[in-house]
Structure formats: C-alpha cells, structure tokens
LOMARDO-209814 format. One line per field, with one value per residue (C-alpha): residue number from 1; x negated, y negated, z negated. Coordinates in nm, 4 decimals. Example, Ala and Ser with C-alpha at 12.3 -4.5 7.8 and 13.67 -1.06 7.14 Angstrom:
BEGIN
nr [1:2] $
xx [-1.2300:-1.3670] $
yy [0.4500:0.1060] $
zz [-0.7800:-0.7140] $
This chain:
BEGIN
nr [1:2:3:4:5:6:7:8:9:10:11:12:13:14:15:16:17:18:19:20:21:22:23:24:25:26:27:28:29:30:31:32:33:34:35:36:37:38:39:40:41:42:43:44:45:46:47:48:49:50:51:52:53:54:55:56:57:58:59:60:61:62:63:64:65:66:67:68:69:70:71:72:73:74:75:76:77:78:79:80:81:82:83:84:85:86:87:88:89:90:91:92:93:94:95:96:97:98:99:100:101:102:103:104:105:106:107:108:109:110:111:112:113:114:115:116:117:118:119:120:121:122:123:124:125:126:127:128:129:130:131:132:133:134:135:136:137:138:139:140:141:142:143:144:145:146:147:148:149:150:151:152:153:154:155:156:157:158:159:160:161:162:163:164:165:166:167:168:169:170:171:172:173:174:175:176:177:178:179:180:181:182:183:184:185:186:187:188:189:190:191:192:193:194:195:196:197:198:199:200:201:202:203:204:205:206:207:208:209:210:211:212:213:214:215:216:217:218:219:220:221:222:223:224:225:226:227:228:229:230:231:232:233:234:235:236:237:238:239:240:241:242:243:244:245:246:247:248:249:250:251:252:253:254:255:256:257:258:259:260:261:262:263:264:265:266:267:268:269:270:271:272:273:274:275:276:277:278:279] $
xx [-9.4487:-9.2412:-9.3178:-9.1928:-9.2849:-9.0944:-9.1347:-9.0071:-8.9931:-9.1964:-8.9354:-8.6899:-8.4295:-8.4946:-8.5539:-8.5979:-8.6690:-8.7361:-8.8312:-8.8479:-8.8824:-8.7651:-8.9669:-8.8295:-8.7843:-8.5031:-8.3476:-8.2764:-7.9064:-7.8450:-7.5472:-7.5958:-7.5760:-7.2288:-7.0546:-6.9844:-6.9530:-7.0120:-6.6972:-6.3882:-6.5062:-6.8474:-6.9110:-6.9947:-7.3495:-7.4658:-7.7054:-7.7670:-7.7445:-7.9490:-7.6862:-7.9305:-8.0539:-7.8215:-7.9214:-8.0854:-8.4179:-8.2941:-7.9776:-7.8327:-7.5168:-7.3111:-7.4580:-7.7875:-7.9790:-8.1922:-8.3795:-8.6023:-8.8186:-9.1059:-9.3026:-9.6671:-9.9030:-10.0904:-10.2889:-10.0850:-9.7677:-9.4523:-9.2594:-8.9503:-8.7473:-8.8293:-8.5384:-8.4669:-8.6474:-8.3432:-8.1481:-8.3473:-8.1994:-7.8302:-7.9290:-8.0810:-7.7945:-7.5357:-7.7240:-7.4769:-7.6754:-8.0125:-7.9444:-7.8786:-8.1938:-8.3914:-8.2536:-8.3690:-8.7163:-8.7335:-8.6277:-8.8922:-9.1667:-9.0483:-8.8718:-9.1187:-9.0589:-9.2835:-9.4959:-9.2958:-9.3040:-8.9943:-8.9238:-8.6442:-8.5487:-8.3101:-8.2772:-8.1011:-8.3987:-8.6757:-8.8071:-8.8524:-9.0928:-9.2735:-9.3227:-9.5200:-9.5898:-9.9009:-10.1892:-10.0633:-9.7736:-9.8068:-9.5840:-9.6208:-9.3761:-9.3797:-9.2325:-9.3371:-9.5503:-9.5592:-9.5801:-9.6409:-9.5949:-9.6203:-9.7086:-9.9797:-9.9818:-9.8266:-10.0492:-10.2795:-10.4275:-10.3265:-10.3426:-9.9667:-9.8954:-10.1358:-9.9882:-9.6255:-9.7028:-9.8676:-9.5712:-9.3344:-9.5301:-9.5446:-9.1744:-9.0840:-9.2925:-9.1486:-8.7850:-8.5143:-8.2227:-8.1489:-8.0839:-8.4161:-8.5955:-8.4278:-8.5151:-8.8802:-8.9052:-8.7548:-9.0315:-9.2851:-9.0978:-9.0841:-9.4516:-9.6063:-9.9654:-10.1998:-10.4707:-10.8342:-11.0275:-11.2584:-10.9573:-10.8244:-11.1563:-11.1651:-10.8169:-10.6820:-10.8042:-10.8987:-11.0465:-11.2225:-11.5142:-11.3164:-10.9412:-10.7380:-10.4409:-10.1904:-10.3542:-10.3500:-9.9799:-9.8969:-10.0860:-9.8293:-9.5311:-9.2941:-9.3761:-9.3028:-9.4845:-9.4254:-9.5647:-9.7289:-9.3883:-9.2466:-9.0317:-8.9849:-9.0799:-9.0712:-8.8933:-8.5248:-8.4088:-8.5263:-8.3609:-8.3932:-8.2495:-8.2428:-8.1217:-8.0448:-7.9766:-7.6624:-7.4422:-7.1981:-7.4627:-7.6978:-7.5817:-7.7160:-7.7512:-7.8365:-7.9063:-7.9952:-8.0789:-8.0933:-8.2943:-8.2488:-8.5362:-8.6387:-8.6791:-8.3676:-8.1230:-7.8365:-7.6458:-7.6508:-7.4930:-7.4446:-7.3279:-7.2996:-7.1937:-7.2500:-7.4274:-7.1713:-6.8653:-6.6178:-6.5794] $
yy [-8.8060:-8.5675:-8.3564:-8.0152:-7.7709:-7.4511:-7.1605:-6.8071:-6.5367:-6.7368:-6.7276:-6.4625:-6.7342:-6.9596:-6.7334:-7.0085:-7.3797:-7.6468:-8.0151:-8.2316:-8.5900:-8.7123:-9.0073:-9.2068:-9.5583:-9.7393:-9.8541:-9.4920:-9.4228:-9.1345:-8.9757:-8.8529:-8.4867:-8.3345:-8.0162:-8.0238:-7.8044:-7.8895:-7.6968:-7.5428:-7.1829:-7.2347:-7.2008:-7.5208:-7.6224:-7.8623:-8.1257:-8.4852:-8.5816:-8.7862:-8.9682:-9.0867:-8.7493:-8.5119:-8.2274:-8.2441:-8.2103:-7.9842:-7.7811:-7.4691:-7.2610:-7.0461:-6.7242:-6.8194:-6.9458:-7.2592:-7.4289:-7.7333:-7.9032:-8.1515:-8.3246:-8.2338:-8.5279:-8.5916:-8.8679:-8.8137:-9.0122:-8.7980:-8.7298:-8.9502:-8.7025:-8.3904:-8.1972:-8.2913:-8.0918:-8.1448:-7.8951:-7.6067:-7.6200:-7.5890:-7.3178:-7.1102:-7.1729:-7.0700:-6.7621:-6.4855:-6.1697:-6.0328:-6.1061:-6.4713:-6.4843:-6.3328:-6.5985:-6.8679:-6.7122:-6.7380:-7.1024:-7.1800:-7.0480:-7.1540:-7.4919:-7.7810:-7.9892:-8.2412:-8.0940:-7.9355:-7.7101:-7.4973:-7.3102:-7.0536:-6.9032:-6.6497:-6.8151:-6.5152:-6.2849:-6.5472:-6.4399:-6.6304:-6.7467:-7.0529:-7.1350:-7.4177:-7.5079:-7.7144:-7.6875:-7.3593:-7.1219:-6.9851:-6.7818:-6.6630:-6.4454:-6.5441:-6.3985:-6.4699:-6.7764:-7.1544:-7.3094:-7.6633:-7.8451:-8.1958:-8.2862:-8.0266:-7.6479:-7.4653:-7.4882:-7.7528:-7.9131:-8.2750:-8.4478:-8.5006:-8.1408:-8.0086:-8.2432:-8.1500:-7.7771:-7.8218:-8.0216:-7.7523:-7.4748:-7.6749:-7.7613:-7.3935:-7.3063:-7.5822:-7.6420:-7.4906:-7.5621:-7.6263:-7.9937:-8.0451:-7.8668:-8.0930:-8.4107:-8.3066:-8.2534:-8.5931:-8.7487:-8.5860:-8.6780:-9.0471:-9.0737:-9.3720:-9.2938:-9.3021:-9.0413:-9.1281:-9.2164:-8.9175:-8.6850:-8.8547:-8.8201:-8.4516:-8.3591:-8.6088:-8.6750:-9.0418:-9.2480:-9.4830:-9.3855:-9.4881:-9.4627:-9.7732:-9.9160:-9.7301:-9.3953:-9.4759:-9.5644:-9.2462:-9.0341:-9.0987:-8.8701:-9.1712:-9.4039:-9.7652:-9.9464:-10.1892:-10.0959:-10.3250:-10.4129:-10.5134:-10.1988:-10.0638:-9.6982:-9.4741:-9.2183:-9.2263:-8.9414:-8.6719:-8.3295:-8.0609:-7.7090:-7.4685:-7.1077:-6.9762:-6.6127:-6.5815:-6.2886:-6.3941:-6.3974:-6.6506:-7.0065:-7.2809:-7.6403:-7.9088:-8.2728:-8.5326:-8.8941:-9.1579:-9.4784:-9.8342:-10.0360:-10.1543:-9.7970:-9.7914:-9.4991:-9.5952:-9.2650:-8.9294:-8.6045:-8.3099:-7.9718:-7.6324:-7.3016:-6.9279:-6.7434:-6.5503:-6.7470:-6.8505:-7.2177] $
zz [-20.2727:-20.4841:-20.7873:-20.9045:-21.1794:-21.2501:-21.4895:-21.4286:-21.6960:-21.9480:-22.2236:-22.3414:-22.3922:-22.0920:-21.7947:-21.5362:-21.5833:-21.3227:-21.3533:-21.0418:-20.9206:-20.5828:-20.4526:-20.1605:-20.0239:-20.1995:-19.8726:-19.7695:-19.8455:-20.0851:-20.2601:-20.6181:-20.7131:-20.6785:-20.5653:-20.1906:-19.8835:-19.5152:-19.4143:-19.5693:-19.5293:-19.6926:-20.0677:-20.2515:-20.3381:-20.6073:-20.4758:-20.3883:-20.0222:-19.7820:-19.5763:-19.3099:-19.1822:-19.3679:-19.5920:-19.9308:-20.1119:-20.3965:-20.4469:-20.6023:-20.5965:-20.8321:-20.6940:-20.8565:-20.5572:-20.5685:-20.2879:-20.2653:-20.0085:-20.0279:-19.7552:-19.6946:-19.7084:-19.3838:-19.2187:-18.9000:-18.8398:-18.8722:-18.5525:-18.5528:-18.3458:-18.5498:-18.7078:-19.0675:-19.3336:-19.5557:-19.3423:-19.4905:-19.8416:-19.7376:-19.4887:-19.7697:-20.0112:-19.7510:-19.6288:-19.7131:-19.6411:-19.5351:-19.1681:-19.2471:-19.4580:-19.1722:-18.9380:-19.1800:-19.1895:-18.8110:-18.8261:-19.0876:-18.8621:-18.5156:-18.5422:-18.5049:-18.8155:-18.9837:-19.2619:-19.5435:-19.8474:-19.8998:-20.2239:-20.2386:-20.5746:-20.7191:-21.0566:-21.2075:-21.1503:-21.1601:-20.8219:-20.5001:-20.2345:-20.1047:-19.7393:-19.5794:-19.2182:-19.2990:-19.2364:-19.0881:-19.1543:-19.5086:-19.7403:-20.0985:-20.2941:-20.6595:-20.9768:-21.3346:-21.3988:-21.4271:-21.0837:-20.9595:-20.6326:-20.4929:-20.1344:-20.0803:-20.1123:-20.4058:-20.7161:-20.5633:-20.8781:-20.8269:-21.1679:-21.2014:-21.0987:-21.3616:-21.6240:-21.5540:-21.5562:-21.8968:-22.0278:-21.9059:-22.0753:-22.4006:-22.3880:-22.3456:-22.6498:-22.8690:-22.7686:-22.9887:-22.7534:-22.3881:-22.4646:-22.6427:-22.3580:-22.1027:-22.2916:-22.3326:-21.9581:-21.8791:-22.0882:-21.8580:-21.5408:-21.6368:-21.7316:-21.5496:-21.6491:-21.3494:-21.3133:-21.3761:-21.0611:-21.0979:-21.0872:-20.7745:-20.5962:-20.6812:-20.5606:-20.3055:-19.9509:-19.9451:-19.6652:-19.9067:-20.1266:-20.4344:-20.4989:-20.4220:-20.6122:-20.3952:-20.4736:-20.8434:-20.8318:-20.6410:-20.8947:-21.1705:-21.2227:-21.2109:-20.9211:-20.8348:-20.5517:-20.2652:-19.9238:-19.6679:-19.5207:-19.8586:-19.8976:-20.2485:-20.2878:-20.5892:-20.8016:-20.7123:-20.9365:-21.1788:-21.1971:-21.4627:-21.4272:-21.7235:-21.7031:-22.0521:-22.1398:-22.3528:-22.4611:-22.1887:-21.9163:-21.7581:-21.8269:-21.5979:-21.7172:-21.4614:-21.5442:-21.2839:-21.3642:-21.0918:-21.1317:-21.0116:-20.8597:-21.2070:-21.3293:-21.5453:-21.5430:-21.3116:-21.3081:-21.4865:-21.3737:-21.6124:-21.4822:-21.6489:-21.4959:-21.5241:-21.2453:-21.0450:-21.1497:-20.8828:-20.7971] $
C-alpha cells in the first residue's frame, strides 16, 4: 500500500505540491533519497532506490519532471519474474525528447508488469498524465486540480486518499510559507487513524462480510503491521515536494523523512533547486 496526493494550479504561490508515503516490508533493502545517475552520460535524478530490484517509486529531476509509481491491489499473486515497476520512473526522468517519451508509452502498454499506477508530471507547468495497466490499460491527462492515489485507480475514494486530499487543500489555503506547508502535510502523512468500518466496506474489496484488523491497519495513512510470516510492513518514508513561484523562477523544495520500525524518524533529506538549473 502507498499513498499520494498532489495539487496542480491550486495556488498562485505554490503551483505544484505533492505529499506521498511509501509502504513496504522493512526487510527490503532501500537507499534514502539522493542525487544519482545510472551512467556518466545521463543527467542526475533525485530519488530513493530499491536495491533489490533497482529503480525507484518516486523521483524528479532539475528539468522539472516528476514520476511516481504505486502497485495496484489485487487478489492475484504477483508474478515473481515480472519486470520491476520501479524501472518506469527513471525511464521517464531520463526521456530526453518526444521520441523517448513515445518509446516509454509503448513500454507502459506492452511490457507485462504486475499491476501498477504510473504518474508523470511536468511540475513547472502543473500538467501530466496517469497510466495504469489494471484492470485494463487506462490513461488520463490531468492539469489543474487536487488528485489522490493509493493502490487503486486515480481518484478512487479510499478513506485515506480522501483525507489526504482534504488535508492538502486545507494546507494550501492556510500555509504562509513553504516550510509551514511541508510541516502541515507531514502531519497528514503520519496520521495513524484507521477508517471506520462502514467506509472500508464501501470502498475496499473484502472477502469477509466485515473488515478485519489487517484492513483497518492498512486504511491509515501511516501503517505498521506484522504479516502472517512475522514480517514487519509499513510506512518506510514520507516525501513532500513543493514548487513555489518566486521572482527568480520556480523553486523546488523536497523533504523526505525515513522511519525506523518503531515509527520514529531515522533520516531526513532536504533538497532545494530551481527548475532548469544545471547540476
């Protein structure tokens, strides 16, 4: 389970804002957010990295591109030999021209991956698109609005998606600085409140007539649970991206906080850059 809300063109000052949680097993090795490049002739991207399968779940570059991927929840077991969904984000961030973007579009629709949502954004213009391969190939071009995503289709009204979208809209209306906006969003991302059972029954596919404890735990924005094999699963990191319009141009602030198994902040990364600047 993962959680994302983003707002485009909802504020004259903050043209694009994103708040996201990455949920994963704690025994899956991960590198924290940093600037890196897979080869010497490729521009750097800012992201965390999954060192088991490669790639990343969320990243951006200095040209103003942002990409993210989430899994799609399914009753079917994922194919162990399927290509990594984390390859899609670096592919988008390194796409240099329309031909490269077209090649990525072909890969999105033809390569047999496990279920995914992929969001591509031009954070300078506030435009982008969403693509999913489940339950069938789908694409939506989006512009202005407040958007939410977890492990179903874009804007599916899961309780935590609805709650984070509302928090984002309220934070944009109330924050008087990029820092206060960021801190308000981290409050929402670390909320451990479970959804009411009636909300779970209305929005989540459940095999039981009533939600079980696992469903309740997964319904919170910030997750901690132990699976049947004793593996700890939950929110590994929270990331907030704020694009602020200034007289000098669009200034990007990125803050990522990683958490230990007890839910405490174990690492924080702060990055600022201007869209279009050289590395």
